[in-house]
N, C-alpha and C positions, 0 to 999 in steps of 0.2 A: 843129558845133564839134568840134574835135579837140584833145585834151590829151595831152601826154606828161608824166607825173608821176614824179618821181624822189624817193625818200626820201634825204635828205641829212643829213650831219653839219654842213655849213656851205655857204652859197652866197652869191654877191655879183654885183652888176652894176657894171661899170666903163664910164664914158663919158668920152671925152677925158682919159684917165688919172686920172679922179676916181671914187672909189667913191660911187655914188648910192643903193644899196640893199644891205642885207646881212642875212642871217639865220643863226641857228645851227640846231640840231636841228629838222627839219621837212620841208617839201616844196618842191621846185623844180618849178614848174608852167609848162610851155610851152603856149601857147594859140593856136590858129589858128581863124579865123572863115571858114566856108564861104560861098560866094556866096548860098546859100539861107537862111542863118541870120537870125533876127530877134531883137530885144531880148526878146521874150516867151519865148525859149528859155533865157535866162540863169539865171533863178531855179532851175530844176530842176538845172542843172549846178553851181551854187554849192552847193546842198543835197547833191548826190551827192559832190562833192569833200570837203565837210566830214565826211561820213559814211563815206568810203572807208576801209576797215580794212586798212592796210598796215604797221602798227607792231607790234612784238613785245610780248607779255606773258609771264607765267611759264608759260603753257600752250602757246602757239603762236607761231611767228615772224611771222605775219601775222594779227593779231586785233584791233588797236586803231586808232582813228581819230586824226586830228590833234587833235581836241578832247579825246580821252581822254588823250593824252600832253602836252597843253598846248604843242604845238609851234608853229613859225612857218611862214609861207607866203611864197614869193617867186614872184610872177606875172610872166611875161615873154611879150609878144606875139611870135608867130613864124609869119608867113604861109607860110613854106616847108614847114610840115608837110603842106600840100596839094600839094606838088610832085609832078608826075606824070612818070615817066620811061619809060612804056610806049612801046617802039618808038623811043626816041630817047635821046641822051646828055645833052642839055640839058633840064632840067626845064621843064615847062609849069606855070604857076600859075593857069590859068583857073578852077580850082575855088575859089580864094581870093577872098573879097569884096574889092572895090577899097578902098584905104585910106580914102578920104573917107566911104565907106559903113560900113566896119568900125569906125572910130574911135568913133562913138557906142555901138556894141554893146560894144566893149572897155571903154569908160569906165563903162557901166552895170554890166557884169559886175564890174569892179574895185571900184566903189563898193559894190555889193551884197555882195561878198566881204569888204571891209573893214568894212562895217557889221555883218556876221554874225561876223567873226573879226578882232578888232582887231590881232592879231599878223601882219598882212599887209603886205608890202612890194611895191613895183612896179618893174618895169623901165620904160622909156620907149617908148611906141608909135612905131614907124617910125624908131627911132634905130639907129645902128650901135653895138652893145653887145658888150663882152667879158663872158662869163658864166663865173665861176669856181665850181666846185662840188667837194665831196668827197662822193661817193655813199656811202650806207650800205646795205650788203648785198652787192652792189647790188640794189636793188629799183626797177624801172622798169615803169610801167603805162601802156598806151595806152588812153585813154577816148574814145569817139566816139559 
C-alpha cells in the first residue's frame, strides 16, 4: 500500500457537484493498493496512520499524532499513486491492484480505520471526485 498523507486545515470530497465528505483540522489520506497487497496488511497500516506524529506541540512542529490533537481523517482511494512513468509519458498502472480485487481491501481498511477513529470520513472508491483541501504547513508524508 502507498499513502500520501497531508496535514490539512480543511478538506472535502465533491461528487457530481455535491459535497459527500468533509473534515476540518486533520489528515487528508490518499491510499493506493498495490497488486501484491492483502487484507491482512491493513491493520498495521491503520495503526501506523493513527500513530504518525506530524502535528505540532509547544516543543516541536512535528510531534503529535491525529489522536493527540483529536483531529479528523478524510480517506480517499487513489490508484494513480502507483503510476509508473519510467521511459514513457503515459503512466502505466500495472502495479495497482485491479478495482474488483482492491475494493474489498479498501473497504476493510476504511472500516478498520473508522472503528479505531470515529472522526473518519471517506471518499468513494472508483468515483470521479473533486478533492478540495487547505494544506497546513504544508506537511505531506509518503508512507509505503
